[in-house]
C-alpha positions in Angstrom: 95.6 99.5 104.2 98.2 99.2 107.0 97.6 96.9 110.0 98.5 98.2 113.5 98.2 96.2 116.7 98.1 97.9 120.1 99.4 95.8 123.1 98.8 97.9 126.1 97.6 98.6 129.6 94.2 100.0 130.6 95.1 103.5 129.5 95.8 102.1 126.1 92.5 100.2 126.1 90.7 103.4 127.0 91.9 105.4 124.0 91.8 102.5 121.4 88.2 103.1 120.3 88.8 106.9 119.8 92.1 106.2 118.0 90.3 103.7 115.7 87.7 106.4 114.8 90.4 109.0 114.2 92.3 106.7 111.8 89.2 105.1 110.2 89.9 104.3 106.6 93.7 104.8 106.9 94.6 101.7 109.0 93.2 98.5 110.3 93.6 98.9 114.1 93.4 96.1 116.5 93.8 96.0 120.3 94.1 93.1 122.6 90.8 92.0 124.3 92.4 92.4 127.7 94.5 95.2 129.1 98.1 94.0 129.2 99.8 95.8 132.1 102.9 93.8 132.5 105.8 93.0 130.2 105.3 89.3 131.1 101.8 89.4 129.7 103.0 91.1 126.6 105.7 88.5 126.1 103.1 85.7 126.6 100.8 87.2 124.0 103.3 88.0 121.2 102.7 84.7 119.3 99.0 85.3 119.1 99.0 89.1 118.6 102.0 89.6 116.4 103.6 86.5 115.0 100.3 85.0 113.7 98.7 88.3 112.5 101.9 89.9 111.1 100.7 93.6 111.4 102.7 96.3 109.8 103.2 98.1 113.1 103.0 97.1 116.8 102.6 99.7 119.5 103.6 98.3 122.9 102.4 100.3 126.0 102.9 98.0 128.9 104.8 97.8 132.2 102.7 99.7 134.7 102.1 96.6 136.8 105.8 95.8 136.8 106.5 99.1 138.6 104.0 98.4 141.5 105.3 97.8 145.0 104.9 94.2 146.0 103.8 94.7 149.6 102.4 97.6 151.4 105.3 99.7 152.7 107.9 97.6 150.9 110.0 99.3 148.1 110.5 96.0 146.2 108.7 96.0 142.8 106.6 93.3 141.2 109.3 93.0 138.5 112.8 94.3 139.4 114.2 96.8 136.9 116.8 94.4 135.5 114.0 91.9 134.7 111.9 94.6 133.2 114.8 95.6 131.0 115.3 92.0 129.9 111.6 91.6 129.1 111.4 94.8 127.0 114.5 93.7 125.1 112.9 90.3 124.5 109.6 91.8 123.4 111.3 94.1 120.9 113.7 91.4 119.7 110.9 88.9 119.0 109.0 91.4 117.0 112.2 92.5 115.1 113.5 89.1 114.4 110.5 86.9 114.0 108.0 89.1 112.3 107.7 91.6 109.5 106.2 94.1 111.9 107.8 97.4 113.0 107.6 97.9 116.8 107.0 101.2 118.5 107.5 101.4 122.2 105.1 103.7 124.1 106.1 104.8 127.5 103.8 104.2 130.5 101.8 107.3 131.5 102.3 109.0 134.9 99.9 108.3 137.7 98.0 110.9 139.6 98.5 110.3 143.3 96.4 113.3 144.4 93.2 111.3 144.4 94.5 108.1 145.9 93.4 107.5 149.5 96.4 105.5 150.5 99.7 105.7 148.6 100.8 102.6 150.5 97.9 100.6 149.1 98.1 102.2 145.7 101.7 101.1 145.2 102.6 103.2 142.2 104.8 106.3 142.0 106.0 108.5 139.1 109.7 108.3 140.2 109.6 104.5 139.6 107.5 104.7 136.5 109.9 107.3 135.1 112.9 105.1 135.9 111.3 102.1 134.2 110.4 104.2 131.2 114.0 105.5 130.8 115.2 101.9 130.9 112.7 100.9 128.2 113.7 103.9 126.0 117.4 103.0 126.3 116.6 99.4 125.2 114.5 100.7 122.3 117.3 103.1 121.2 119.8 100.3 121.3 117.6 98.2 119.0 116.7 101.1 116.7 113.0 101.2 117.7 111.0 104.3 117.7 109.6 105.6 121.1 106.4 107.5 121.6 107.0 109.2 125.0 103.4 109.4 126.3 104.8 109.8 129.8 106.4 113.1 128.8 103.5 114.3 126.7 100.9 113.6 129.5 103.1 115.1 132.2 103.6 118.3 130.2 99.8 118.5 129.5 98.6 117.6 133.0 96.0 119.9 134.5 95.0 120.3 138.1 91.3 119.7 137.1 92.0 116.4 135.3 89.8 113.6 136.7 91.5 110.3 137.4 89.6 108.7 140.2 91.8 105.6 140.6 95.0 107.5 139.9 95.8 105.5 136.8 93.1 105.7 134.1 92.0 109.0 132.5 88.6 110.6 132.0 87.1 110.8 128.5 88.6 114.2 127.7 92.1 113.1 128.6 91.7 109.8 126.7 90.6 111.8 123.6 93.7 113.9 124.0 95.9 110.9 124.2 94.3 109.3 121.2 94.8 112.4 119.1 98.4 112.5 120.2 99.0 108.9 119.4 97.3 109.4 116.0 99.5 112.3 115.2 102.6 110.3 116.1 101.4 107.3 114.1 100.9 109.5 111.0 104.5 110.5 111.1 106.0 107.1 112.2 103.9 105.0 109.8 103.6 107.5 106.9 99.8 107.4 107.0 99.0 110.7 105.2 
């Protein structure tokens, strides 16, 4: 049975249990105990989550916190784009060079600003998330790493009636949809059928 590790943000944490049920009997699926929303957190955990465990596949869905504005009204981000690019490259290179695992980069999902009381306090926007995702996809392509474009999939499937009270996490229906989509992609990427 193949082993898969999920390193991801809260959205990833929310669909992990459903994904585990969908793939039950086909893979051993493990997710980190805590949501990993930054590439710095992902880098810090690689030794424990990947290098020690040596899964067959590693899905990395992180970086939402890196895209957040530092201060209210300021356009500077928690992690500048160049540093984000460097971190994504380091994450993927560590997995490729120091483990037997196959990495799969998963893009950060879009946010829903319609239900956010103050965009200034929220600090996230889809233009920046898209920019960071494009940078991560370019790094992955350079290193020959598969990309699961959840940003594009979720954006295409978004509905006006979706419920995302905090603007980032999804309701149960949407999390189920994401889990089904990830399962479908994993079946093809990882030859699970």
